[in-house]
C-alpha positions, 0 to 999 in steps of 0.5 A: 598946662595952661590957665584953663587946664589949671582951673579945671584941675582945681575945680575937680579937687574942690576945696583943699581943706574940709575939716574931718568933722564936717566930712562926717556931719555935712549934708552932701549936696549933689548938684547934677541933674536928676538923670546923672544922680540916678545913674550913681551918687554918693550914698546919702547925698541929696540931689538939687540940680544947679539949675533948680538951686537958683529957684529953690534954696535948701530949707536947712538952717544957715549954719548947716555944713553943706558940701557940694559936688558934681561930675567934674567940679565946675557946677559944685563950685558955682553951687557953693558960691550961690549957697554962700550968697543966700547966707549959708555960712558952712559951705564947702565945694567938694569938687567932683564926685570921684574926688569927694568919694575919696575924701569921705573914705 
């Protein structure tokens, strides 16, 4: 597997360690498009597309645990970084929807 393939695999799975309590209490942020969100999403997830996240930062306290996810994990990684740049301190990249759903069970 090449470097690009390895990077994609890591992005799909998201961060290795998300504390169990965080998984239970966090805001689950789906950063896919509204159309993707409407075709199926994690129960209770909030949808703010990555393209909109640049303009509208969520109005949660900066210490709110937030887990981002998308379809394959690349947008969730970018969104997590963007939220950290805006001062959020408990942001986790959940990776792909499939990967995060398995972790939430």
